C-alpha positions in Angstrom: 56.0 82.5 123.5 59.3 85.2 124.3 61.1 86.2 120.9 64.7 85.6 121.8 65.4 89.6 119.6 62.9 91.4 121.5 64.1 89.3 124.6 68.0 90.5 123.5 67.3 94.9 122.2 64.6 95.5 125.8 67.6 93.5 127.8 70.4 95.7 125.9 68.3 99.0 126.2 67.9 98.3 129.9 71.6 97.3 130.5 72.7 101.3 128.0 69.6 102.9 129.9 71.1 100.9 133.5 74.8 102.9 132.9 73.2 106.1 131.7 71.6 106.2 135.5 74.3 105.3 136.8 76.7 107.8 136.1 74.5 110.1 136.1 73.2 109.0 139.8 77.2 109.2 140.8 78.3 112.2 138.6 75.0 114.7 139.0 73.9 113.6 142.8 77.2 112.3 144.1 75.9 108.9 144.8 78.5 106.7 144.9 78.6 103.3 142.6 78.8 100.7 145.3 75.8 100.2 146.3 73.8 102.7 144.6 75.0 102.7 141.2 75.5 99.0 140.8 72.3 98.5 141.9 70.9 101.4 138.8 72.5 99.1 137.1 71.1 95.5 137.8 67.3 97.6 138.3 67.7 98.1 134.5 68.8 95.6 132.9 66.1 93.2 134.7 64.0 96.1 134.1 64.4 95.4 130.0 64.5 91.8 130.3 61.6 91.5 132.4 59.4 93.8 129.4 61.4 92.1 127.0 59.7 89.1 128.3 56.2 90.0 129.9 53.4 89.1 128.1 50.8 90.5 128.6 48.8 92.0 126.7 48.1 96.0 127.3 49.5 99.0 125.0 52.8 99.4 124.5 52.9 103.2 126.5 51.0 101.6 129.7 52.9 98.1 129.5 56.4 100.1 130.4 55.0 102.5 132.3 53.2 99.7 134.0 56.5 98.0 134.7 58.6 100.9 135.4 56.0 101.9 138.5 57.0 98.0 139.8 60.8 98.5 139.0 60.8 101.9 140.6 59.0 101.2 143.8 62.3 99.2 144.1 64.1 101.8 143.8 62.5 104.7 145.8 62.5 102.7 148.5 66.5 101.8 148.3 66.9 105.5 147.3 65.3 107.1 151.2 67.9 109.4 152.6 70.1 109.6 150.0 70.8 112.5 147.3 68.3 111.3 144.8 65.1 111.0 147.0 62.6 108.1 145.8 60.4 109.9 144.4 63.0 111.1 141.8 63.9 107.3 141.3 60.3 106.4 140.8 59.9 108.7 138.2 62.8 107.8 136.5 62.4 104.6 136.7 59.4 104.5 135.0 61.2 108.0 132.0 63.1 104.4 131.6 60.5 101.9 131.8 58.6 104.1 129.1 61.8 104.4 126.9 62.3 101.2 126.5 59.5 100.1 125.5 59.3 103.3 122.5 62.8 102.5 121.4 61.9 97.9 120.8 58.7 98.7 119.8 58.7 101.6 117.2 62.1 102.4 116.6 63.5 98.6 116.2 60.5 97.2 115.5 60.0 94.6 118.3 56.3 94.1 119.2 54.6 92.3 122.3 
């Protein structure tokens, strides 16, 4: 059963990290807000929702990294031939997935 409080927490964290990633990519790597910045925002928000709704029974850190790899693959494919580069995009989403799970599970005490 999905806990609404966990789902809301992870969705908000995904949104916050999406905004951070969108702003970093714009002002550090000069990536346009449209379409890539908005794609980062949506990707990270959906990543947070997926982490919160996931029923996979695994260690919290592995859980965040797992979903980060899956969602990062899409971001990496979309980042080919951009200033950000596919490896940077993949690595960043893995970190965001880990951080969403870390904050939700350990800081906000919202277990899987």
